[in-house]
C-alpha positions as CSV (number, residue, x, y, z in Angstrom):
1,M,3.3,0.3,-8.4
2,K,4.5,-2.4,-6.0
3,V,5.5,-1.4,-2.5
4,R,6.7,-3.0,0.8
5,A,5.4,-1.9,4.2
6,I,8.2,-0.6,6.4
7,K,5.8,0.1,9.2
8,D,2.3,-1.1,9.9
9,G,-0.4,0.7,7.9
10,Y,-3.7,0.4,6.1
11,Y,-4.4,0.1,2.4
12,G,-7.5,-1.3,0.6
13,H,-9.5,-1.8,3.8
14,K,-6.8,-4.2,5.1
15,R,-4.1,-3.9,7.7
16,R,-0.6,-4.2,6.1
17,R,2.1,-5.4,8.5
18,V,5.8,-4.7,8.3
19,G,7.3,-6.7,5.4
20,A,4.0,-7.0,3.4
21,V,4.5,-6.5,-0.4
22,F,1.5,-5.4,-2.3
23,M,0.3,-3.4,-5.3
24,L,-1.0,0.2,-5.2
25,A,-3.8,0.3,-7.9
26,P,-5.6,3.4,-9.3
27,I,-8.8,4.2,-7.3
28,T,-11.8,5.8,-9.0
29,R,-14.4,7.7,-6.9
30,M,-17.2,10.1,-7.5
31,R,-16.6,13.5,-6.0
32,E,-18.7,16.7,-6.0
33,D,-17.4,19.6,-8.1
34,K,-17.3,22.5,-5.6
35,K,-18.0,25.1,-8.3
36,T,-20.9,23.4,-10.1
37,G,-22.2,20.9,-7.5
38,A,-22.2,18.2,-10.1
39,M,-20.7,14.8,-9.4
40,K,-17.6,13.8,-11.4
41,E,-15.4,10.8,-11.5
42,V,-11.9,11.3,-10.0
43,T,-9.0,8.8,-10.3
44,I,-6.4,8.7,-7.5
45,S,-3.1,7.4,-9.0
46,P,-0.8,4.9,-7.2
47,E,1.8,7.7,-7.0
48,Q,-0.7,9.9,-5.1
49,Q,-1.5,7.0,-2.7
50,F,2.2,6.3,-1.9
51,S,3.3,7.2,1.6
52,T,7.0,7.6,2.5
53,R,6.0,7.2,6.2
54,W,5.2,3.5,5.9
55,M,6.0,2.3,2.4
56,E,9.0,1.8,0.1
57,K,8.9,1.1,-3.6
58,V,10.1,-2.3,-4.7
59,D,11.0,-3.8,-8.1
60,A,8.0,-5.2,-10.0
61,G,9.7,-8.7,-9.9
62,V,9.4,-8.9,-6.1
63,P,6.5,-11.4,-5.3
64,E,3.6,-10.2,-3.3
65,Y,3.8,-11.3,0.3
66,T,1.5,-11.1,3.4
67,P,3.3,-11.8,6.7
68,T,1.6,-14.0,9.3
69,A,1.9,-13.9,13.1
70,K,4.3,-16.8,12.9
71,D,6.5,-14.8,10.5
72,E,6.6,-11.9,12.9
73,K,7.8,-14.1,15.8
74,K,10.3,-15.8,13.5
75,N,11.8,-12.7,12.0
76,K,11.3,-10.4,15.0
77,G,10.5,-7.4,12.9
78,Q,13.0,-7.9,10.0
79,L,11.6,-6.9,6.6
80,A,10.8,-9.8,4.2
81,G,13.4,-10.4,1.6
82,Q,16.2,-8.6,3.5
83,E,19.0,-10.4,5.2
């Protein structure tokens, strides 16, 4: 799932600034089963990772984009790709 940051946030151990366009990918982790105590593999889907607080879904055709400090000064907070 491809998304755009509408507020600053964190994903994939990186800070995502307003206007950044990036992919949410499935994440696989080992978790302890509370009933048996055994470790099992759990997958967190992109839909489960999506946050309406700071993300919006975008079309798959929108190119990935990482804003720079120069972009922020130039656009003064406008979202990338919007006019």
